[in-house]
Structures are given as C-alpha cells and as structure tokens.
C-alpha positions in Angstrom: 0.0 0.0 0.0 1.2 3.4 -0.9 0.4 6.7 0.8 -0.1 9.8 -1.2 1.4 13.2 -0.1 -1.7 14.2 1.8 -1.8 10.9 3.8 1.9 11.2 4.5 1.4 14.8 5.8 -1.5 13.7 8.0 0.6 10.8 9.4 3.6 13.1 10.1 1.3 15.6 11.8 -0.2 12.9 14.0 3.2 11.5 14.9 4.4 15.0 15.8 1.4 15.6 18.0 1.4 12.1 19.6 5.1 12.1 20.5 5.8 15.8 20.9 8.4 15.8 18.2 9.1 17.7 15.0 9.8 15.6 12.0 11.5 17.7 9.4 11.0 17.8 5.6 14.3 16.1 4.9 13.2 13.2 7.1 9.8 13.0 5.5 11.4 12.8 2.1 13.4 9.8 3.1 10.4 7.8 4.5 9.7 4.9 2.2 8.9 2.0 4.6 7.5 1.5 8.1 11.1 0.9 9.2 12.1 4.3 7.9 9.2 5.9 9.9 10.3 4.1 13.0 13.9 5.2 12.6 12.9 8.8 12.1 10.6 8.8 15.1 13.2 7.1 17.3 15.8 9.7 16.2 13.5 12.6 16.9 12.5 11.2 20.3 16.2 10.8 21.2 16.9 14.4 20.1 13.9 15.7 22.1 15.0 13.7 25.1 18.6 15.2 24.9 17.1 18.8 24.7 15.1 18.1 27.8 
C-alpha cells in the first residue's frame, strides 16, 4: 500500500502531536517504509530527550 502526499502529511502531523516531536521535511522525504518511519521517530525522540 502506498500513501499519497496528503496521507503522509497527516501521518507526520499525527506523529508530531502524539510524541511531541518535530519531523522535518528532509526526514519525510526519506520515508519509504515502516522501518524508515520508526527510525525517524526514534531519532526525533532521542533528540527531544537530549534537549530536555
């Protein structure tokens, strides 16, 4: 199943809200698989944790 740009935007906005993170455009452009999404979310959470 593929997501169109609107679905991807909605997913990223939901992830940002749910986890209190900010997924950037560069990261979004690299999202192709569920594993990619998990990696981006994990990286953003770690970054947010470091910033306190």
